[in-house]
C-alpha positions in Angstrom: 0.0 0.0 0.0 2.9 2.3 0.6 3.4 2.9 -3.2 -0.3 4.1 -3.4 0.0 6.8 -0.8 0.5 10.4 -1.9 4.1 11.7 -1.6 5.0 15.2 -0.6 8.4 16.8 0.1 9.3 19.1 3.0 12.3 21.5 3.3 13.5 21.0 6.8 12.7 21.6 10.4 12.8 19.5 13.6 9.3 18.0 13.0 6.6 17.7 10.4 3.5 19.7 11.1 0.2 18.9 9.3 -2.9 21.0 9.4 -6.1 19.2 10.4 -9.7 20.1 9.6 -11.5 19.2 12.8 -13.2 21.8 15.0 -13.1 20.0 18.3 -15.1 22.6 20.2 -18.1 24.7 19.0 -18.9 28.3 19.7 -22.3 27.9 18.1 -25.2 29.0 20.3 -28.9 30.1 20.3 -30.7 33.0 21.8 -34.3 34.3 22.0 -33.6 37.7 20.4 -34.8 39.5 23.6 -31.6 41.1 25.1 -30.0 37.8 25.9 -26.5 37.7 27.2 -24.3 35.9 24.7 -21.3 33.7 25.5 -18.3 35.4 23.9 -15.6 33.2 25.6 -13.4 31.4 23.0 -13.0 27.7 23.1 -9.8 25.9 22.2 -9.5 24.1 18.9 -6.8 21.7 17.7 -5.8 22.7 14.2 -2.5 20.8 13.6 -0.7 17.5 14.4 3.0 17.2 14.8 5.1 14.2 13.7 8.7 13.4 14.4 11.1 13.2 11.5 12.5 9.6 11.0 15.9 8.8 9.5 16.4 5.6 7.5 19.3 4.2 5.5 20.3 1.1 3.5 24.0 0.1 3.4 25.6 -1.2 0.2 29.0 -2.9 0.2 31.2 -4.7 -2.3 34.3 -6.6 -1.0 37.7 -6.5 -2.6 37.3 -10.2 -3.5 34.0 -9.4 -5.3 35.7 -6.5 -7.2 38.6 -8.8 -8.3 36.2 -11.5 -9.4 34.3 -9.0 -11.5 37.2 -7.2 -13.2 36.4 -5.3 -16.3 34.3 -2.2 -16.7 31.0 -3.8 -17.7 31.2 -6.6 -15.0 32.1 -4.2 -12.2 29.3 -1.8 -13.2 26.9 -4.7 -13.4 27.9 -5.8 -9.9 27.4 -2.3 -8.5 24.0 -2.0 -10.2 22.9 -5.4 -8.8 24.0 -4.4 -5.3 22.2 -1.1 -5.5 19.0 -2.7 -6.9 19.0 -5.2 -4.1 19.3 -2.3 -1.6 16.3 -0.6 -3.2 14.2 -3.8 -3.1 15.1 -4.3 0.6 14.1 -0.7 1.4 10.7 -1.1 -0.4 10.0 -4.3 1.5 11.0 -2.8 4.8 9.0 0.4 4.3 6.0 -1.6 3.1 6.0 -3.7 6.3 6.6 -0.7 8.6 3.7 1.2 6.9 1.4 -1.1 8.8 3.3 -1.0 12.0 3.2 1.0 15.2 6.8 2.1 15.9 6.7 1.2 19.5 9.1 -1.7 19.5 12.9 -1.5 19.4 14.4 2.0 19.3 11.2 3.7 18.2 13.0 5.4 15.3 10.9 3.9 12.5 8.1 5.5 10.6 4.7 5.9 12.3 2.6 3.1 10.7 -1.1 2.5 10.4 -1.5 0.5 13.6 -0.5 3.6 15.4 -2.7 6.0 13.5 -5.7 3.7 13.0 -5.8 2.7 16.7 -8.9 3.6 18.7 -6.8 4.9 21.6 -6.9 1.8 23.7 -3.5 0.4 22.8 -1.8 3.6 21.4 -3.5 6.6 23.0 -1.2 9.3 21.4 -0.6 10.0 17.8 0.8 13.1 16.1 1.0 14.7 19.5 -2.8 14.4 20.1 -4.3 12.1 22.7 -7.0 10.0 21.3 -8.6 9.3 24.7 -9.0 13.1 25.2 -10.0 14.0 21.7 -12.4 11.4 20.4 -12.3 12.8 16.8 -8.7 11.6 16.6 -9.5 7.9 17.4 -9.7 5.2 14.7 -12.1 2.3 14.4 -11.0 -1.2 15.4 -13.2 -4.3 15.0 -11.5 -7.2 16.8 -14.4 -9.4 18.1 -12.5 -10.0 21.3 -9.7 -11.8 19.5 -11.9 -14.5 18.0 -11.9 -15.1 14.3 -15.1 -15.1 12.4 -16.3 -15.5 8.8 -16.1 -12.7 6.3 -19.5 -11.5 5.3 -20.8 -8.5 3.3 -22.7 -7.3 6.3 -19.5 -7.2 8.4 -17.7 -5.4 5.6 -20.4 -2.8 5.4 -20.3 -2.3 9.2 -16.6 -1.6 9.0 -17.2 0.8 6.1 -19.9 2.7 8.0 -17.6 3.0 11.0 -15.1 5.0 8.9 -17.7 7.3 7.5 -17.4 10.8 9.0 -18.8 13.7 7.1 -18.6 13.9 3.3 -15.5 11.9 2.5 -16.0 8.3 1.7 -13.7 5.3 2.0 -11.3 5.1 -1.0 -9.8 1.6 -0.7 -8.9 -1.4 1.5 -6.0 -3.8 1.8 -6.0 -7.3 3.1 -4.4 -10.7 2.5 -4.7 -12.9 -0.6 -6.6 -15.5 1.5 -9.3 -13.0 2.4 -9.7 -11.8 -1.2 -9.9 -15.5 -2.3 -12.7 -15.9 0.3 -14.5 -12.9 -1.1 -14.3 -14.2 -4.6 -15.6 -17.7 -3.6 -18.4 -16.1 -1.6 -19.7 -14.3 -4.7 -19.1 -17.5 -6.8 -18.1 -15.9 -10.1 -20.0 -12.6 -9.7 -16.8 -10.8 -8.9 -13.4 -11.0 -10.7 -9.8 -10.3 -9.7 -8.4 -7.3 -11.5 -5.0 -5.7 -11.6 -3.8 -2.1 -11.3 -0.3 -1.1 -12.6 1.3 1.9 -11.0 3.7 4.3 -12.7 6.7 2.6 -10.9 5.7 -0.7 -12.4 4.1 -2.2 -9.3 1.1 -4.4 -9.9 -1.7 -4.8 -7.4 -4.5 -7.4 -7.6 -7.9 -6.2 -6.3 -11.6 -7.0 -6.2 -14.4 -4.3 -6.1 -17.1 -4.3 -3.5 -19.6 -1.5 -3.1 -17.5 0.6 -5.5 -14.4 0.2 -3.3 -11.2 -1.6 -4.4 -9.9 -4.2 -2.0 -6.3 -4.8 -2.7 -4.2 -7.9 -2.1 -1.1 -6.8 -0.1 1.3 -9.6 0.8 2.7 -7.3 3.5 -0.6 -6.8 5.2 -0.2 -8.3 8.7 -2.2 -11.1 10.2 -2.7 -11.8 13.9 -3.0 -15.5 13.4 -4.1 -18.0 10.8 -7.7 -17.6 11.9 -7.5 -13.8 12.3 -6.5 -11.9 9.1 -6.7 -8.2 8.9 -8.4 -5.7 6.6 -7.5 -2.0 6.6 -9.8 0.7 5.2 -8.3 4.0 3.9 -9.8 7.4 3.2 -7.0 9.1 1.2 -8.4 12.4 0.1 -11.3 14.9 0.3 -11.2 17.6 -2.2 -7.9 19.6 -1.7 -7.0 17.9 1.5 -5.0 14.7 1.6 -5.3 12.7 4.7 -2.5 10.1 4.2 0.9 11.2 3.0 4.4 9.9 2.8 6.4 13.1 3.7 10.1 13.1 2.7 12.9 15.6 2.9 13.5 17.0 -0.6 17.2 16.3 -0.2 17.0 12.9 1.2 14.4 10.8 -0.7 16.3 7.6 -0.8 19.4 9.6 -1.9 22.6 7.8 -2.8 25.5 9.1 -0.6 28.3 7.8 -2.8 30.9 5.1 -2.6 33.6 5.2 0.1 36.6 3.0 1.1 36.7 2.4 4.9 40.1 2.8 6.5 40.1 -0.6 8.3 38.3 -2.7 5.7 39.1 -3.9 2.1 35.8 -3.0 0.5 33.7 -0.3 -1.1 30.7 0.8 0.8 28.0 3.4 0.5 24.4 4.0 1.6 21.1 5.3 0.6 19.5 7.9 2.9 15.8 8.5 3.5 14.4 11.2 5.8 10.7 11.7 6.5 7.6 10.0 8.0 4.1 8.7 7.3 1.6 11.3 8.4 -2.2 10.7 8.7 -4.6 13.5 9.7 -7.9 11.7 9.6 -7.8 8.5 11.8 -11.6 8.8 12.3 -12.1 8.0 8.7 -10.4 4.6 8.8 -11.0 1.1 10.0 -9.0 -2.0 10.9 -10.8 -5.3 11.1 -8.8 -8.0 12.9 -11.1 -10.9 13.0 -11.4 -12.4 9.5 -11.0 -16.2 9.4 -10.7 -17.1 5.6 -11.4 -20.8 6.4 -15.0 -20.1 7.7 
């Protein structure tokens, strides 16, 4: 799903600040028209969320032995290209996995993934500097069925879809495992077909359409267990506002830093650098369903 998210650069700073559309308190009132005293006190609103900047890299190295084994201009260039292409693939797989994550394990230096932003405030109460338990508009929608897997049904899908409906914007797309999409196809018994989208970068995504919404197969979509597959529902945009973004520094969008020779090692080494984060300013317009058992 990462490849489908809108990308937007930023210049610098110590954090990424995103404007949000929610009025969390209302100054609207009513009066009789007969010399009423009106409340003129202002009420606080939250109009932005703040996200930390994350730093990622992928090392690339070629030993002296590999260089000698591939002597000749064409062979050494081919080896360098192969090493750099592998690094790019490793980065895409890593970012695609972290996109669904929560960045609370290990060092906490990874991108803020969907499990953090989609959460209803029970497991991860704070996201983007805003507390979900204090500000209910910032909480996502989780359907877990108390950790017990159950059959996929159209009615349950529509329940999830309705939970993500907030105001005018509608759900744009979903992602889930191949097993769940296979279950959907078998449920409709030939009334739905598997289709394929090809993105500009050459990525291909299989999907099935339900209620006008594309449900994509993502091999990196996590599962809690064999009997509890997940489905994520995304609302990406509304008019001029984009809710999901991959923000990256304009000078560090998987930028190659050049080859170097370490002082204490016979090898060439270099690295790709990426600086940014995944930002999401509408958790209320999402859902995550954790209880789909494809075998039922």
